[in-house]
N, C-alpha and C positions, 0 to 999 in steps of 0.2 A: 799173332795181328801184330804188327811195326807199324806204329807214325810219328813223327815227327815234327819236331818245331824249331825253326832254323831262323835268328834272329842276327845281322848281321850289319855295322854301320862301320863306316868305311875312316879310318884315319883320320884325312884331311878333314872329315865329315865332325868326330869328337873335338881336333883342333878347334875350329870354330866356334866350338861350343866353349863357355868360360868354364872355371875347373868345378864350380859350382855345379854348373845345368850339366858336365858331366856325370860327375857322380848320383845326382839326381836322374839322368839315363839311364845312366848304367843300374841303377837299383831298381828303374819304373823296367828293366829287361828282365830283369831277375825275377822279380816276383811276380812277369806276365810269365817268363818260361815254369815258372812253378806249377801256377795256378794251372798255366794250360799240360804240363806233365801230369801230372794229377789230375784232370780230367779224363784228360786218355788213358793213363788207366781201371781210373773209375767206369769208362766205355768201354773197355777191355773187359773188363770182369763182368760187368754185364750183358757182354754180349755172349761170354761162354756160359753163364748160368743160362740165359735164352735157351745156348744152344744144347746145352743138358737136356732143359726139361722136353727139348721138343726131343729128349730121347737119341742124340750125339753123342758118342763121346768126346769127351776134349781130355787132352793129352796135356798133364803137366810136364815139364821142361825143366828138368837142371839145367842150369847156365852156364852154372860153375866148371865145370867139366870142358863146352867147350872152349871157353873163357881162356883159360889157363893152355890150352893147344894152339887158342892163337894170337893171343896178347904178342908173345916175342918172334910171331913173326910181322906183327906190324911195326916190330922194331928195324926189319931187317933192310941190306940192300935195296932187294926186289921193291921197295915203295917207294913212290912218286915223292917222299917226304924224310927227310933227315929224322934222325932218334931226337933234336933239341925240338924240333915241332912239333913231332908227338907227343913228347914229356911236356911242351909249355898246349899242347892241347886238353892233356889228362886233365894238369893241373886244375883247369876251368870247373871240373864235372862239380867239384866241390861244394 
């Protein structure tokens, strides 16, 4: 089960905000993102438990090996972004 939450604010909108308001907005968006992500994980775990209670086999997946194989490809010339943009996006995960 995959769910996502994407929040975008254009640079022009951020420029219209003062430094203090921009900082408050970014902090608020981060808190909202963390809260939503935690809620998604909680709901997914509850759903998996419900399936188990119904007698359905739920397979836990080890994502590590998949990530190890895919990660280098995300920086290849075949991608629509350059490696610098990918590194910047990865840094956001913090």
